[in-house]
N, C-alpha and C positions, 0 to 999 in steps of 0.2 A: 436612337441609340448610337447609330453610326456617326451622326453629327456631333453627339456628345463626346464620343471617343476622339474624333478629329480635333475637337476644341481642346480637349485635355492634352492631346499630343502637341498641338501648337503652343499651348500654355507652357508645357514642360520644356519644349525647345527654347521658348523665350526666356524662361528662368535659367536654363542651362547656359544659354548664350550670355546672359548677364553675369552668371557666376564665373564663366570662362573669362569674360572681359575684365571682371573685377580681379580675378586671380592674376591675369596678365598684367593689369595695371599695378597690382601689388608687387609683382616681380620686378617691374620696371622701376617702381619707387625704391625697392630694396637695392637694385643695381645702382640707381642714381645716388642713394645714400652712401654707397661704397665706391663712388667714383674716385678715381685717383689720377695721379700724374702720368706723363708719357715716358719719362726717363729720369734717372738719377745721375748726377755728375759729381766728380771730385778731382782734385789735382794730385799727381804722384809726388810733386815737389822734389823730384830727384834731379841729378845733374842735368839730364835732359828732361825738363818739365813737360808733362803731358796731362791731358784730361782723359779720365776713364769715364765712359758713358755706358750706362746699363739700362736696358729697356725694362719698363714696368709692365708686368703681365696683368691680365684681367682680374686676377685675384689679389693684386697688390704686391705680389712677390717679384723678385728680380731674376733676370736671366743674364747670361754672358753677353757682353757687348763689345765695345771697341776701345782702342787707346790711340789718341791723336796728339802728336807733339805740338806744342804751342809756340815754339821758336824762342824759348828763353830757358833760364836755368833756375832750379830751386835752390834752397839753402836752409840751414838750421840755425836757430838761436843757440846760445850756450846755456846749458842748465846751470844755474847759479849754485846748486848744491853739489854738483860733481865736477864742474868746469869742463864738461864734455858736451859734444853736440847733442841737443835735445831731440828726443823722439821716444815715445809719441809726443804730440803737440809740438811739432818742430817750429811752427811759426808763432806760437803764443797768441793766436787770434781766432776770431770767427769771421766767416765770409771771405775766404781766400779766393773764391770765385763766386760769380753771381750771374743771373739771367735778366735781360731786359728785352722783351719781345722775342724775336727769333735769333738773338745773339747772346753769346756767353763770354764773360770777361774773366781773366785769370791773372793773378799777380805772379811775377817772376822775381823772387826775393834775391836770387843769386846774380841776376843780371840787371837789376834795377829798372824793370820795364813792366808794362801791362799789355797783355795780348787780348785780341778780340777775334772771336770765331763765329761763323754762321752755323745755324742748326738747320739741317734739311727738314722741310715740311713733310716729306714722305717717310724719312727714317730718322728719328730723333737721335740716333747714335752715330749718325754721319755728320761729322764736323769739318769745317774748312777754315783755315786761317784767312782773315780779311785784312789785307794790307800787311804792314810790318808792325811788330810790337812797338808801342810808344815809349820812348825813354822817360823815366820818372826823375824829376830834378831833386831827388832825395835818395837815401840808401835804405835798403831792406824793406821794400813795400810788402805788407803782409795782410792787408784787408782792402776790399773794393766794394763800392756801392754803385749801382747803375740805375738811371731813370729813363724809361722809355718815353715818358711824357716830355721831358726836357732834352732828350738826346744828349745826356751828360753822364760821364763816368768819373768817379772820384776815388782816390787812393789814399790810404793812410800808410805812412812809412815810419819805421821805428829804429833805424840805425843811428850812426853818428850824426848824419844829417836827417832829422826827423820832421814830419809835418803832414799837411794835407794839401793835395793838389788835384785839379780836375781837368778834364778834356772833353770836348764835344765829340760826337761820333755820328757817322752816317753809314749808308750801305757800302761805302768805299773804305771804311775803317776809322781809326781814331785820329783826331787832330792832335795838335801839340798840347802838352800839359801846361797849365797856367802857372803863375808865380806861386811858389810854395808858401803856405801859411805855417811858419816854423813852430815846432814844439821843442822846447829846451829840456830834453831828457838827460843830457850828459851821458849818452850811451856810446857804445862802440859799434863797429860793424865787423862781424855779426854782433847783435846785442846780447847782453847777459840778462836772462829772464828766469821765470816768466814775469815777475813784477817789474814796474817801471818801464812799461812798453805800451805801445798803441794796441788797442784790443779789437775794436769793431766799428766799421763805418756803415751807416744805413740811412735811407731816406724816410721822411715822415710819410704818413698815409697818403697825403695829397701831393707828395713829392716836391713840396715848396721849401723844405728844410733838410739839410744834411746834418746828421748827428754823428759824432765820433767819440767813443769811449776810450779813456786812457787810464791805465792802472797806476796806482800809487805803490809805495813800498813801506808797509807798516814798520819794518825793522829799523828804518831810519826816519820814521815819523814823516813820511812823504805821502800826502793824500792824492788820490787819483781825481780825475775830473771828467765832465762831459762837455764837449765842444758843440756849439750850435752855429751853423753857417746858413744864412739865408740864400735862396736861389733867386736871382734877379732876372727880369725879362727886359730886353731891349729890341729895337727894330733894326733889321738888317737893310741892306741896300734895296732889296726887292720888296720891302715891306713885311717880310716874314719875321716872326718873333724868334729871338735868339736868347737862349738861356745861358747864364754864367753864375758861378758862385761868388758871393760877396768876398772882397779882399780881406775882410777882417771877421773873425769869429768871436763869439761870446763863450766864456768858460765858467763853469760852476762846479763846486764840490758839495753835493748834497750831504747834509749832516747825517752821520751814521753810516756812510759808505767809505770805502778805502781802496778796494782793488776791483773797480768796475770792469766788467768783461762783456760777454755776449748779451745782447739785449733784443727786445721785441716791441714793436709798436702794438698797443692794444687797440684794435679797430674801433672806430666810432667814439673814441675818447681822446683826451689830451695826455694820457698816461703812457709811460714806458715801463715795461718789465725789464729789470736789469739784474743779471747775476753779479755776485760779488764773491770772489774767491776766498775772501777772509772769513765769510760766515755762511753764505747761502744765496739769498736773493731778496730784492726789494721792488716795490712798485713806486715809481716816481711820477709826481704830477708836474707837468712841464708847461711853461709859458713860452711858446715858440718865438714870440715877438721880442721878448727880453732875454731869453735863454736861461731864465731862472728855473730851478727845480727843487722840489721838496719831497721827502719820503712820506708816503701815505700808508705804507704797509711794509713790514720787514719780517723775514723768517729765517732763523738759523736752521741748518740741516745738521743734526747732531753727529752723524757719522761721516760727514763730508771730509774730503782732503783738499779738493780744489773744484768747486762748482763753478763752471766757466761758460757753458754753452746753453743756449735757449732756443726753443721753437714754439711758436703759437699754433694751435690747432683750431680751425674753424669748426671742426666736427665736435669737439668737446668744449670749446670756449675756455680753454685752459692752456697753460704753458708747461712744456716738458723741459727738464734740465738734466745735464749730464756732468760727470766727474771723471777726469782722466785717470784717476787712481782708485776708483770704486766702481765695480761693475753693476750699476743700477741706473734706472731712469726714474726721476722723481717728477710727479705731476703736481703743479702748484696753481693756486687761484690767481686770476687776473686782477682781482679787487684788492687783496691784501697780502698776496704771496704765501698764504697759508698752504700747508701740505695737504693734498687731496689723496694721493696714493704713492706708493713706492713699489716698483717692479724690480725684483732681484733677477739679474741676468748672469749670475756667476756660473751657472751650469754650462754655459757656452765656452768657458775658458778664457774669455776676454778680460784683460786687466782693468779696463775702464773704457769710457767713451768720450769722444770729443764732439765735433760738429754733428748737428742733426737738423732735420727738416720734416715738416708735416705737409701732406698733400692728400686731399680727399679724406678718406677714413683711415689713413695709414701714416705711420711715422718711420723715418729712416735715420738710424744712428750709426755713425762711423766709429769703429775701433781700429786704430792703426796697428794694433798688435804690439808684440815685443819679440824678444829672442826665442820665446817658446810658443807663441801663437801667431798665426797669420793675420794680416789685416782682414777685416770683415765688416759687413753692414748688417745690422740686425733690423728686421722689419717687424713693426708692431701694428696690430689691428686695433683701431680706436673706435670701431663702430658701436661698441656697447655703451658708449657715453663716458662721462666722467667717472674715474675710479675703476674702469673696467679694461684698461689696456692689457693686451696680451701679445707675447712674442709668437710670431708664426714662421719666421725664417731667419737663419743665420747664413748670409751669403758670403762664402769665402772668396776673397779677392785673388787668392793664389799668387801668381807672379805678376799680376797686373799693377799692384800697388803694395807698398810696405809701410814701415813705421814712420816714414817721412810724410805720408799722405795727409792731406788736410782739406777742409771745406766740404760742404754738401750743398748742392743746388738741385732743384726739381723743376722740370718743364711741365707745366700743367695744361 
């Protein structure tokens, strides 16, 4: 009887142990599914341009962080409807700052330069300027892409002298910008927008191609286009490979598009999801070798004013888009741009949203505010899967940033 009792006790302990192990493993899996980034960054784009760095907490929400000057000046486009400095959406662009490895790059539209800062491995809100800002051989730089693989940073500029230019970078800072690949916009400095301006520069998934979206202006029958620039490899004196951008880009205006804006590479495919402020968004099939592109799916957003920014989420395998004049976030399909869900965020008092970025199971969307509401970042939980996005925090930026603020980058 005693032996039988001991056997039962041992069996129970074994079962309990396995239940505890499974429960712990389940908790770990849940935590892994809700893994998120380390910090969120944006630029103030004020006269003294600075980067605001906000730590991401374990539950995906944001906490107060730091403000670091970048050694350059911000600026505003001119709103074509009012002839006044634009804000929100002061730069009429996506990706005013970006991250490559442990470095962050920020455009200075008011001083025609690009800044590079290091991110502390111990504290992601601790930034330090690396070298001096690199002069850009163009006017009003408003978007930047950076490749850790190629050690290359490329800028799109949209002023009187507009175009695309790139520079190598190292732990010591940025090298000199290369020869400008001109874009004849017929603009001024500052430019009048938001149409007829450079929108968004970004690298392909394998970082072998630089894409740049340029808006057209439907009011004067001017169509926007996508620029494709190949990244070339050559051997340096020591035998090391040195990357540079091709001196000549290819340009295409996909049928059915007009005001191409914020875009996202769809991982594992040759497709690009692109917003178009004139109607909503489209999925483009792209041949990187020739630079040709065609529309494979297109979706109008009925109540949109200016759908311009996009963020792909690995957690949902979908793209989220925002509108500067409508306080909602729309989730769309990566296959045909069809609408999956719409989240109304009007209760927070924000007039609309611009740049956004997904990391882990969360989405971070910037609202620069206006005269009646402060700038803020809304955090959304995406862990429920497609169609289940929900807002969990509205982080008020207070006096750290205002209506000139632009860009969202996340350190993962």
